[in-house]
N, C-alpha and C positions, 0 to 999 in steps of 0.2 A: 545520548537519551533519545534523540530523534530516530524515527524508523526511516531507513534510506529506501525510498521508493522512486528515486529520480529516474530510474530506468523506464517507467511508465511514459516518460515524455519522449522515448525513442520511437520511431516509426515501425509499424508492422510491414513486412514485405507485401508488396501489392497483391500477390496471388493469395496469401493467407487472409489479407483484409477483404478481398472480393468473396472468398468462401464464407467468411464470418458474416458479412453484410447479407449474403444470400441465405444464411442460415444452414449451410451444409457444415455443420459442426463436426461430424464424423470425419469428413475429408480434411477439413482444416486441422483437426488433431493429428491426422496421419501425416499431413505435410510438415506440421511443426515437428513431429517426431524424426522426420528425415532430416530437417535442418539441424535439430539438436545433435544428431549423430554425424553431421557433416563436419569434418575438421576444418573446413574453410569458413565456417560460420564464426564470427568473432564472439568471444565470451560475453562481451557487452551486450550484443543482441540476444544471446542465449538467455540472459536474465529476463529480458522482456518476453521471450517466447514461452519460458516456463510459467511465468505468471499468467500469460495469455490463456494457457490451458485451464487455469483455474477460473478465469473469467468465463470462458466458453462453457465450462461445466455448470456454472450458476445461471446463465441466462434462461435455459428452458424451464427451470423451476419457477421463474418469476413471470414468464409470458405464457400462461396456461390456457388462455380463453380463445376459442375460435370466433370467427365472425358471428356464427349462430349464437354461441354462448352469450357474447356481449349483447346482441340484439335482444335476446330473451330477458337478460338481466335488466337492461334499460327499460324495456316495454313494461316490465313488472313494476317499475318505480316511477315511470313517467307517462302521463296521459298522451295517447295519440302518437307515439313514437314511430318514425318511419326509416326504412333503409337508406333513403336519401339523406336523412339527417346523420345517420351512422357514418356514411361515407364522408359527409362534410366534417364531422367531428374528427375523423382520422386525418383529414387534410389540414385542418386548422390546429391540430395538435391537442385538442381536448383529450382524446384517448391516446395513450402511449402504445406503441406496437413495434414489433420486430418481424423479420421474416425467419421462419424456421422451415428448412427444407423447401424454400421458395414460397411457403404459405404464410399469410399474415397471421400472427398471433398477438393477442392483446395482453397488457399487463393485467396481473390478477386483481389489482385494486384500482384499475382505471375508471370503473364506473363510480366508485366512491369518490375519487377526484372530481369527476364531472359533477356529481350532485353537490359537492362542497363549494364548487367556485362558479358555477354558471348561474348567475344571478338572474339572467333573462329567463331561465327555464323553471324558476321556482313557482309560478302559478300552476305548473302542470305536475308537480311532484305530489305523489299520493301521501307520503309520510309527513303529515303536518306537524307531528311532535318533534321531529328532527329539526324542522324549520323554526319551531318555537324554541327548542333548546339553543339553536344558534343565535337567535335574537336575544335570549337570555344571557348568553355569554358576552355579547357586545354591550348589553345594558349594564352588566357587572363591570366590564372593563371601563366604560365611560364614567361609572360612579366612583371607581377607585382612582382613576385618573384626576377627576375633579377633586376628590378628597386630597390627593397628594399635592395638587397645586394650592389648596388651601392651607394645608398644614406643613408643607415643605418636605414631607417624607411619609412613608407608610411602613410599619413593622409587624411581622408575623413570626409566630413559632409553629413548626410543623413536626409531626411524627409519622414516619412511613415504614412499612414493612415490605421487604421484597423476598419472594420465594421463586426459586429457579430449580428446574429439574430436566434431566435428558428424557426426551420421548422414547418410548419402547423400542421402536425401530432403530434407534442410533446407539442404544446402550451397549456397553461391553462389561457384563457382570464379571467381577473378580478382578478387573483391570483397574489400574490407577487413573483417577479422573481429577482434573484440576479446574477450579471454578473461580472466576473473578466477578464479585458483585459491587456495583457502583455505590460509593458513598459521597455525602456532601463534603466539600472542601472549604478551607478558609480562604476566601478570595473576595476582594471588594465588598459587596453588599452582603454576603453570605458568610455565616460562621457556625460550625457544628456546636452542639451542646449536649451534655449528658453522656451517658455510656452508650457504647455500640454493643449490641447483644447479637451473637451469632450462634447458629446451629447447623451442623456440628461446630465445634469451636474453630474459628478462623486460625490458619497457620500464621498469617501476617496481615497487619493493618497498615496501609501506607500512611505516611505522614500527612498531617492536615493540609499542608500547602503543596502536596504533590500534585502536579498539573492534571493528572487524570487518576483520581483517587479510587481505590478499591479495597475490598476485603478479599483476601486470597484463601482458598481452601484446597486441600489435597486429601483425597480419601480413596478408599477402595470401593468401586461401584458395587451397590448391593440393592436388594429390593427395598423400595420405599425411600431411597435416598433423596432428600430434599435439602437444598442450601438456602438458608434463611438468615436475613439481617434485618434488625430493628435499629433505627436511629432517629435523632432529633436534630433540628438545626433552626436557625433564626435568620430571617431576612430583614434588612433595613433598607429600603429602597428610597433614595433620595430624589427630590424633584428639582430640576434646574430648567431655566428657560434662557438658553444661550442667545447672546446678543452679538451679531457679527461686528458691530462697531466697537465691542470691547475686546475682540480677539487680537492678539498679538500676531504680527506677520510671520515670525519664525515658525517653522513647521515642526521641527523636533529639538527639544532641549538638549544640551550636551550630555546630560546624565542618562539620556534615554538609551535603552539597550538597542543596539543596531538591528536586532532581529525583528523588531517591530516595523521597520520600513524595508526589510529584505525579502528576497524570494524564498520560498520554501518548496522546492520541487517535489511532486509533480503538480500540486494543485494551486500554489501561488507562484505564478511565473509571469514575468513582464514580456510576454510574447509580442510579436508585432501587432496582433489584433488587439490585445489588452492595452498596449501602449497607445494605439490610435484611438481606441474607444475612450480612454481616460482623457486624452488630449481633446477629443471632440466634446466630451461631456463638460469638461472643466473650462473649455474656451479661453484659456489663458488667465483664469481666475487665480489670484495669488493669495486671497483670504482663505485659509484652510477650512474654516467653518462653511464658507459659502461653497467651496468646492466639494466638501463632504455631502452637503445638502444635495447638490447636483447629482452626485453618485446615488445617494439615497432615493431621490425622486425617480431616477431611471430604473432602479431595482424594484420600486414599489408601484410606479405607474404603468410601466410598459410590460410587466411580467404577470404571469398567472401561476398560482401554486398548483403543484401536481405531485402526487406520491411517486417515488422514483425507486429504481432497483438498488441494490447493494452498491455502496459508494466505491468499493474497490474495482468495480467493473467500469468506471469512468476514468480515462487517462487524464483528462483535464476538465474539472468541474466548472470553474468560472468561464472558460471559453464555451463549453456546452451550454451553460445557462445563458450567457450573454448573446449567443447565436440563435438559440431556440427559444429563449424567453419563457421557458417552462421548467419548473423545478420546486423542490421542497425548501424548508426553512434553512438548512444548511447551505443550499445553493445560493440562496439570497444572501446569506452572511458571507459566504466565501467570495462571491463576485464583489460585494461591497469592499471587503478587506483587500482583495487584489487591486481594485481601482484606487483605493486610498493610498496603499503603499507605493503603487506605481507613480502616484502624484507627489509622494514624499511625506504624506500624512501618516503618522504612526497609527497601526490598526492591529487588532488581535482578536482571537476567538474566545468566546465563553459560551458554555452550553451545559445542559443537564436535563432538568425536567420542568415542564409547565404543571403547576400544582394549584388548581383552582378549588379552594375549600368550599366555596358557595354552591358550585356545580358538581362537587366531588369528581373532578376530572383530573386524571394524572397521565401524563404522556411525555414522550421525548421531545425536546426542543433545542434549537441552536440559534445563536444571535451574535452580534459583533460589538466591539468596542473600538472607540477611535479617540485620539488625543489632540486637544487644542488648548493653548494658553489663553486665558487664565483659568479655565474650568477643569483642566486635567483630563482624566478619562471619562468620556461620555458613552451612552449606549446607542446602538442602532439595531432595531428589530425589523429586519426587511420583510419577513413574511407576515407578521402581525400588522406592520404598516401597510402592506399591499392589500391585506384583507380589509382594514379599515378604509382605505381608499376605494376599494371595490364596493364596500357598503355605504359609501357616501358619508362616512364619519370623519369629517375633515380634522376636528379637534383631536381625535384619537390618532389619526395619520400623523399630524405634527407632534404629538406627544411621543411617539416611538422613534423620533429622531431626537436623541439626547437622553431619553429616560426608558425605564422598564417598569412594568407593574411588579408588585411584590409576590406574584404567584409563581415563584421560580425556586429551583434547587440547582445550585452550581456544583458540578462534579468535574468540569473540564475548563481549564484556564488556557490551555494551548492545544495545538493541533498536531497530530502525527507523533505522539509521544509514546515510548514504551511503557507497559504496565509494570507495576512494582509487586513481585519480581516479573521480569519479562516472560512472555509466553514462548514455548518452544516451536510452536507452528504459526503459520500466518493467521492473523486475526480476521474475523468476519468483517469488522469495521477497523481498519488500520489507522484511521484518522481521528476518530472520537470514541468515547466510551460512555454510554447511557444505558444500554440494555445488558451489559455483562458479557463474559465469554466463558466457554468451557472448551477443554481439550482432553484428549487422551494422549498416551505416549506416541501413537502412530499419526494422529491427525487432530485438527481442530473441528468444531462443529459449526455448521451453518445455523443462523437464527431460525431457520425452519425446522431444526432438529431439536430445539429447545422450547420449553414452555416456561414463561416468566409471568409472574402476577405481582403487581404493585398495589398496595392499599394505603390510603391516607387513614391512619389510626387515631390521629388527634391533631387539633390545631387551635390557636387562639390568636386574637389580635392583641398586640402589645401597645401600650401607651407611649 
């Protein structure tokens, strides 16, 4: 069931790595072709090199902005911006960049990341409405957290419509096209309700407990083809205030599946760096709740949220995030999971959508779960916790260690799982499935070749 990507942990040959880092992608691909045709190259390394071709092809499409482009974009949004500030933002990792042919190119959404996270720059931001919207989001989250503390839980029912299509430039009219649209699964706090309505009619609906649940379509590409799914689900988010004094010293009960404390290459690996970091942070702590809190604090206090490139381009996300301290919600979750498992604390993935009905906000989101007795499986949302800490919202920061708001749709309960049925080609996101996937007989499509729209079509709070 798991997708074998363990070869991403294998090292790149030094000359190919140098060419990639310099951004000489054409020559890197040429050298990779030489190695693939060399009978002395072991098959083990060839798997890594073939996948590296895919990574190299993806990078230029995500780092599209020149220095001038970025300067102009930021200047249009920020009062009195200077080139010295741009250079500082490059060095302090506010702006994500790589070399392409020896020239600096910035991530296409790096400016959006900066505006989202740099609290110190907010007095200079022109778009006051965006700041008001962000303040409203935290006001909403604080209110729902307070309500959960008072009532012990919060329950909602949601209805969502997803529509996906292939962009004109990538279409193959008359050819078979296969589409996977994400569905809510039955897991922990989430349960699907009512009928699933699809257009055209889906060929297969994965089981409610399938760890990455989808509706599967197979059609002949034609003008106006759109894949649509309507579904409803309920969330019952419990509130718990875990007490370290009540926690049992055992890390994992005997019935616990070993996979929740095991490695899952290439992303969850107990490398020397992860082992050392886990030991440094835990400091010999034997109480699993206290140790998990130390890991949560590291992930939320010392890091900063940043939009990132496609996950398949990162050989080891927890090490990337732990060393650079910049990354998105999935990186927060993966580092927390890796640290917990390395310390013997059961931890697992959960992901899907963030669905805030009050602000009419629907978007992808990832978070983590961890297990301690006597509470069982608790939640940890590293990126929301980091945002709360950054905003000075201490109560909300503490809330997201152990709890989640009810503004979620769960479609993933595990990482790196094959879709049902499996895709024929490499997925754009081989680890998680929130946005869906499309493929033809000859190749899968990047998310840049697909248009996907999600709409909250109804909601109600349940008593």
